[in-house]
C-alpha positions in Angstrom: 20.0 -28.3 23.1 18.9 -30.4 26.1 21.7 -32.3 27.6 21.5 -36.1 27.0 20.9 -38.1 30.0 22.0 -41.7 30.4 21.0 -44.2 33.0 23.6 -45.5 35.5 24.0 -48.7 33.4 24.3 -46.9 30.1 26.9 -44.5 31.5 28.9 -47.4 32.9 28.8 -49.3 29.6 29.8 -46.2 27.6 32.8 -45.5 30.2 33.9 -49.0 29.9 34.0 -48.7 26.0 36.0 -45.5 26.3 38.4 -47.1 28.7 38.8 -50.1 26.3 39.5 -47.6 23.3 42.1 -45.7 25.2 43.8 -49.0 26.2 43.6 -50.8 22.9 44.1 -47.9 20.4 46.1 -45.4 22.3 48.0 -47.8 24.7 46.9 -45.6 27.6 45.0 -46.9 30.5 42.5 -44.5 32.1 40.3 -44.8 35.1 36.6 -44.6 35.2 36.5 -41.0 36.2 38.6 -39.8 33.2 36.5 -42.0 31.0 33.4 -40.2 32.2 35.1 -36.8 31.8 36.0 -37.8 28.1 32.3 -38.9 27.5 30.9 -35.7 29.0 33.3 -33.6 26.9 32.3 -35.3 23.7 28.7 -35.1 24.6 28.9 -31.4 25.4 31.3 -30.2 22.7 30.7 -32.6 19.7 27.5 -34.4 20.4 25.3 -31.6 19.0 27.0 -31.8 15.7 26.3 -35.5 15.4 22.7 -34.9 16.5 22.2 -32.2 13.9 23.6 -34.4 11.1 21.2 -37.1 12.3 18.3 -34.9 12.2 19.3 -33.6 8.7 19.6 -37.2 7.5 16.2 -38.1 9.0 14.6 -35.0 7.4 16.1 -35.9 4.0 14.8 -39.4 4.3 11.3 -38.3 5.3 11.2 -35.8 2.4 12.2 -38.5 -0.1 9.4 -40.8 1.3 6.9 -37.9 1.1 7.9 -37.2 -2.4 7.4 -41.0 -3.4 4.0 -40.9 -1.8 3.0 -37.9 -3.7 4.2 -39.4 -6.9 2.2 -42.5 -6.1 -1.0 -40.5 -5.4 -0.5 -38.6 -8.6 -0.2 -41.8 -10.5 -3.5 -43.1 -8.9 -5.2 -39.9 -9.8 -4.1 -40.2 -13.4 -5.2 -43.8 -13.6 -8.6 -42.9 -12.2 -9.1 -40.3 -15.0 -8.0 -42.4 -17.9 
């Protein structure tokens, strides 16, 4: 899987959110470098699992829509022959 690239601003915003999480939820202050390391770890080690799940969900939603369209077309065909 290709590595996810973030702009400088996006990276700064994500790092700030990680810092806030550590501070508010874990009562542990971390600096920007540690926050970026945490972000890189999750992107590398866990991000692919979330990405794969998202793709599976998108595929299921698309398949359902395609099935609905096929049903609609079948209904139109039946109406045209009646």
